[in-house]
C-alpha positions as CSV (number, residue, x, y, z in Angstrom):
1,M,43.4,-16.4,-20.2
2,S,41.0,-18.5,-21.7
3,N,39.5,-19.7,-18.2
4,T,39.0,-15.9,-17.5
5,V,37.1,-15.5,-20.8
6,T,34.9,-18.6,-20.3
7,A,34.1,-17.5,-16.7
8,S,32.9,-14.0,-17.8
9,I,30.6,-15.3,-20.4
10,P,28.0,-16.9,-17.9
11,I,28.4,-13.7,-15.9
12,Q,27.5,-11.5,-19.2
13,T,24.7,-13.7,-20.0
14,K,23.2,-13.4,-16.4
15,Q,23.3,-9.6,-16.7
16,Y,21.6,-9.6,-20.3
17,K,18.9,-11.7,-18.7
18,K,18.5,-9.2,-15.8
19,Y,18.3,-6.4,-18.2
20,L,15.9,-8.3,-20.3
21,Y,13.8,-8.8,-17.3
22,Y,13.6,-5.3,-16.4
23,I,12.8,-4.3,-20.1
24,S,10.0,-6.7,-20.0
25,A,8.6,-5.3,-16.8
26,V,8.6,-2.0,-17.9
27,A,7.2,-2.9,-21.1
28,A,4.6,-4.8,-19.6
29,S,3.7,-2.0,-17.1
30,L,3.2,0.4,-19.9
31,F,1.0,-2.0,-22.0
32,L,-1.3,-2.6,-18.9
33,I,-1.6,1.3,-18.2
34,W,-2.3,1.9,-21.8
35,I,-5.2,-1.1,-21.6
36,G,-6.4,0.3,-18.1
37,L,-6.9,4.0,-19.9
38,G,-9.1,2.6,-22.4
39,I,-11.3,0.5,-19.9
40,G,-14.9,2.0,-19.2
41,F,-18.7,2.1,-20.1
42,G,-18.3,-1.8,-20.3
43,E,-16.1,-1.9,-23.4
44,W,-12.7,-1.0,-24.3
45,S,-11.6,2.1,-26.4
46,N,-8.4,3.1,-27.8
47,P,-6.9,5.7,-25.4
48,N,-5.4,7.6,-28.2
49,H,-9.0,8.5,-29.4
50,L,-10.7,9.2,-26.1
51,D,-12.8,12.3,-25.7
52,E,-11.1,15.1,-23.5
53,T,-14.1,14.5,-20.8
54,I,-13.6,10.8,-20.8
55,W,-9.6,11.5,-20.6
56,Q,-10.0,13.5,-17.6
57,L,-12.2,10.7,-15.8
58,R,-10.1,7.8,-16.7
59,Y,-6.5,9.5,-16.2
60,P,-7.0,10.3,-12.5
61,R,-8.5,6.7,-12.0
62,V,-5.4,4.9,-13.4
63,M,-3.0,7.3,-11.9
64,T,-4.9,6.9,-8.4
65,A,-4.8,3.0,-8.6
66,L,-0.9,3.0,-9.4
67,L,0.1,5.4,-6.7
68,V,-2.3,3.8,-4.0
69,G,-1.0,0.2,-5.0
70,M,2.4,1.2,-4.8
71,A,2.2,3.1,-1.7
72,L,0.3,0.5,0.3
73,S,2.7,-2.3,-0.8
74,V,5.8,-0.4,0.1
75,S,4.6,0.3,3.4
76,G,3.5,-3.3,3.9
77,A,7.0,-4.4,3.2
78,A,8.4,-2.2,5.9
79,L,5.8,-2.8,8.5
80,Q,6.2,-6.4,7.9
81,A,10.1,-6.2,8.9
82,L,9.5,-3.5,11.7
83,F,7.1,-5.9,13.4
84,E,8.8,-9.0,12.5
85,N,5.4,-10.1,11.1
86,P,4.4,-11.3,7.4
87,L,1.0,-10.6,8.5
88,A,1.4,-7.1,9.0
89,D,-0.5,-4.6,6.6
90,P,-1.5,-1.0,6.8
91,S,-5.2,-2.0,7.2
92,L,-4.8,-4.9,9.4
93,I,-2.8,-3.2,12.2
94,G,-5.1,-0.2,12.2
95,T,-2.7,2.4,10.4
96,S,-5.3,2.8,7.5
97,G,-8.2,2.9,9.9
98,G,-6.4,5.8,11.7
99,A,-5.9,7.6,8.4
100,A,-9.5,7.3,7.5
101,L,-10.5,8.7,10.7
102,G,-8.4,11.7,10.4
103,V,-9.7,12.5,6.9
104,V,-13.3,12.2,8.2
105,L,-12.9,14.4,11.2
106,V,-11.2,17.2,8.9
107,L,-14.1,16.8,6.5
108,A,-16.5,17.1,9.5
109,L,-14.8,20.3,10.5
110,G,-15.2,21.7,7.2
111,F,-11.5,21.5,6.0
112,G,-10.1,20.4,2.6
113,G,-7.1,20.6,0.3
114,I,-4.0,19.9,2.0
115,G,-5.7,19.5,5.3
116,I,-7.1,16.0,4.1
117,P,-3.7,14.2,3.4
118,L,-2.3,15.9,6.6
119,A,-4.9,14.6,8.7
120,A,-4.6,11.3,7.0
121,F,-0.9,11.0,8.0
122,T,-1.5,12.2,11.5
123,G,-4.2,9.7,12.3
124,S,-2.0,7.1,10.6
125,V,1.3,7.9,12.7
126,I,-0.7,8.1,15.9
127,V,-2.1,4.8,15.6
128,C,1.1,3.0,14.3
129,L,3.0,4.6,17.3
130,F,0.6,3.3,19.7
131,I,0.5,-0.1,18.3
132,L,4.6,-0.1,18.2
133,A,4.5,0.9,22.1
134,C,2.1,-1.7,22.8
135,H,3.9,-4.3,20.9
136,R,7.2,-3.0,22.5
137,F,6.2,-2.7,26.3
138,L,3.2,-5.3,26.5
139,G,4.5,-8.2,24.1
140,G,1.8,-10.5,23.0
141,G,3.6,-12.0,20.0
142,Q,2.2,-12.1,16.4
143,M,-1.1,-13.0,17.5
144,G,-1.2,-10.1,20.1
145,L,-0.2,-7.7,17.4
146,L,-3.0,-8.5,15.1
147,I,-5.7,-8.6,17.7
148,L,-4.6,-5.1,18.8
149,G,-4.6,-4.1,15.2
150,F,-8.3,-5.6,14.6
151,V,-9.5,-3.8,17.6
152,I,-8.0,-0.5,16.7
153,S,-9.1,-0.8,13.2
154,A,-12.8,-1.6,14.7
155,F,-12.7,1.4,16.9
156,C,-11.7,3.9,14.1
157,A,-14.3,2.3,12.0
158,A,-16.9,2.9,14.6
159,V,-16.1,6.5,15.3
160,V,-16.1,7.0,11.4
161,S,-19.5,5.5,11.0
162,L,-21.0,7.5,14.0
163,I,-19.6,10.7,12.4
164,L,-21.0,9.9,9.0
165,F,-24.5,8.6,10.7
166,M,-24.8,11.8,12.7
167,S,-23.8,14.3,9.6
168,D,-26.1,15.8,7.2
169,D,-23.1,17.2,5.1
170,M,-23.3,15.8,1.5
171,V,-19.5,15.9,1.4
172,L,-19.4,13.4,4.3
173,R,-22.3,11.3,2.9
174,S,-20.3,11.1,-0.4
175,A,-17.0,9.9,1.5
176,T,-19.1,6.6,2.5
177,N,-18.3,4.9,-1.1
178,W,-14.8,6.2,-0.9
179,L,-14.2,4.8,2.5
180,S,-15.2,1.4,1.2
181,G,-11.7,1.5,-1.1
182,S,-13.1,2.7,-4.3
183,M,-11.2,4.4,-7.5
184,A,-14.6,6.0,-8.5
185,E,-14.0,8.9,-6.1
186,A,-10.6,9.8,-7.9
187,G,-10.0,13.7,-7.7
188,F,-11.6,13.5,-4.2
189,V,-8.2,14.9,-2.9
190,P,-5.7,16.6,-5.6
191,L,-3.1,14.2,-6.7
192,R,-0.1,16.5,-6.2
193,Y,-0.7,16.5,-2.2
194,S,-0.6,12.7,-2.2
195,I,2.2,12.6,-4.5
196,I,4.5,14.9,-2.4
197,S,3.5,12.9,0.7
198,M,4.3,9.5,-1.2
199,I,7.8,10.8,-2.4
200,L,8.7,12.0,1.0
201,G,7.8,8.6,2.4
202,L,9.9,6.9,-0.2
203,V,12.8,9.0,0.3
204,I,12.9,8.1,4.0
205,I,12.0,4.4,3.8
206,L,13.9,3.0,0.8
207,P,17.6,3.8,2.2
208,L,16.5,2.0,5.3
209,G,16.5,-1.6,3.8
210,R,19.5,-2.8,5.2
211,Q,18.4,-1.6,8.8
212,L,15.0,-3.4,8.3
213,D,17.2,-6.6,7.3
214,G,18.8,-6.3,10.5
215,L,15.5,-5.7,12.8
216,M,14.1,-8.9,11.1
217,L,16.9,-10.6,13.2
218,G,15.6,-9.3,16.5
219,E,16.3,-6.3,18.3
220,A,19.5,-7.5,20.2
221,A,21.0,-8.7,16.9
222,A,20.2,-5.4,15.4
223,K,22.0,-3.5,18.1
224,S,24.9,-5.8,17.7
225,L,25.3,-4.7,14.1
226,G,25.3,-1.0,15.0
227,I,21.4,-0.3,14.2
228,K,20.1,2.4,15.9
229,V,17.0,0.7,16.6
230,G,14.7,3.4,17.9
231,V,15.6,6.0,15.3
232,V,15.0,3.4,12.6
233,R,11.7,2.5,14.1
234,C,10.5,6.1,14.1
235,M,11.7,6.7,10.8
236,V,9.9,3.8,9.4
237,V,6.8,4.9,11.2
238,I,6.6,8.3,9.8
239,A,7.4,6.9,6.2
240,S,4.6,4.4,6.5
241,A,2.2,7.0,7.8
242,L,3.1,9.2,4.9
243,L,2.6,6.4,2.3
244,T,-0.6,5.1,4.1
245,G,-2.0,8.2,4.9
246,A,-1.6,9.6,1.2
247,A,-3.1,6.1,-0.1
248,V,-6.2,6.5,2.3
249,S,-6.6,10.1,1.2
250,L,-7.1,9.1,-2.2
251,A,-9.1,5.9,-2.2
252,G,-10.1,5.0,1.3
253,V,-9.3,1.9,3.3
254,I,-8.1,-0.7,1.1
255,G,-6.7,-4.0,2.8
256,F,-4.6,-6.9,2.2
257,I,-2.5,-5.6,-0.9
258,G,0.0,-4.5,1.4
259,M,0.3,-7.8,3.0
260,M,-0.2,-10.2,-0.1
261,V,2.3,-8.5,-2.6
262,P,5.5,-8.4,-0.2
263,N,4.9,-11.9,0.9
264,L,4.3,-13.2,-2.7
265,L,7.5,-11.7,-3.9
266,A,9.5,-12.9,-0.6
267,I,8.3,-16.4,-1.4
268,L,9.1,-16.6,-5.1
269,F,12.1,-14.5,-5.2
270,G,13.6,-13.6,-1.6
271,G,16.0,-10.8,-1.5
272,G,17.1,-7.9,0.6
273,R,14.4,-5.5,2.1
274,M,15.4,-2.6,-0.1
275,R,14.9,-4.7,-3.0
276,L,11.7,-6.1,-1.8
277,M,10.3,-2.8,-1.3
278,I,11.0,-1.5,-4.7
279,W,9.6,-4.5,-6.4
280,S,6.6,-4.6,-3.9
281,G,5.8,-0.7,-5.1
282,W,5.9,-2.0,-8.9
283,L,3.9,-5.1,-8.5
284,G,1.4,-3.4,-6.1
285,A,0.7,-0.6,-8.5
286,I,0.3,-3.0,-11.3
287,L,-2.0,-5.4,-9.7
288,L,-4.3,-2.9,-8.0
289,L,-4.5,-1.2,-11.7
290,V,-5.2,-4.8,-13.1
291,I,-7.9,-5.6,-10.5
292,D,-9.7,-2.2,-10.6
293,G,-9.9,-2.6,-14.4
294,T,-11.2,-6.2,-14.6
295,A,-13.7,-5.2,-11.9
296,R,-15.0,-2.3,-13.7
297,H,-15.2,-4.1,-16.9
298,V,-16.7,-7.4,-15.6
299,A,-19.4,-6.0,-13.4
300,Y,-20.3,-2.9,-15.5
301,P,-22.7,-0.9,-15.0
302,I,-22.0,-1.6,-11.3
303,D,-18.8,0.1,-10.1
304,V,-17.7,-2.6,-7.6
305,P,-15.3,-0.9,-5.0
306,V,-11.7,-2.4,-5.4
307,G,-11.4,-2.6,-1.7
308,I,-14.3,-5.3,-1.8
309,V,-12.5,-7.4,-4.5
310,L,-9.2,-7.3,-2.7
311,A,-10.8,-8.3,0.7
312,L,-12.4,-11.5,-1.3
313,L,-9.0,-12.3,-2.6
314,G,-7.0,-11.3,0.7
315,G,-9.1,-13.3,3.2
316,P,-8.0,-16.8,1.8
317,F,-4.5,-15.4,1.2
318,F,-4.3,-14.4,4.9
319,I,-5.4,-17.7,6.3
320,W,-3.0,-19.6,3.9
321,L,-0.3,-17.4,5.0
322,F,-1.3,-17.5,8.7
323,V,-1.4,-21.4,8.8
324,R,2.1,-21.3,6.9
325,S,3.7,-19.2,9.3
326,S,2.3,-21.2,12.5
327,R,3.8,-24.6,10.9
328,R,7.3,-22.9,11.0
């Protein structure tokens, strides 16, 4: 009896520590969101005392940073399992570029509202399916996937630049800053459309965590475990396109965060893919909020696009991760 009681004490202690970590994460997140709401004009102000006009400018920006960081990080974690490649990222394999091209095409045709996130989803899913088909039938390994992604991203970027260059539409001209990955354009697309798209993406992708764990073992091993590989791949592509398309429609093309966050968590803590996607969503949201707020505060009055800052941080991380993966 005493042995049973003694054995239960470490288990209870472990559970208490787990709950303490969760409470600490929630408290830290709320604190950082509160801090982020007060950043602006080169100084910090108490969010509780903000003018209504200033609140209407800062609240969408903070919400956009949280939603975009969450969506790209969850999508990155899923794509890395889908392609069995830790270097996969919505921007690196071209899905973000496809979404941006879809948005610019819709704007050029004069549509708006729900048409923008819908176009972003369509462009993202087309590119992702194309890359998946090439990866499946042509092979090429990890390097081939990355090269194909870079080529498609460059092609989409070239078409977008051509449309913007030839257009006299002020809406398209204003999209130039948005395309660089800027939170300054928060409100460019109504949040409700993107939130609906992200919720649908999460509902589809999170229950596929165990199937994604099986896919990382290889297609043959996944089939032996009873996983319907084709169905899982299509579901992941659709969900990732919903998440990536919604993120791009809100803030343009933001790279590397979908690669950095899941890999950091996998290296530090490990765990199953569902757990990794959930924690990636949380850390990605907070990280993007912190980076955007820091960049605004340090560089004031210049509003440095967060996409540029992440590219400066993500480049060295990509090289380190690539070297680390090659040595295995």
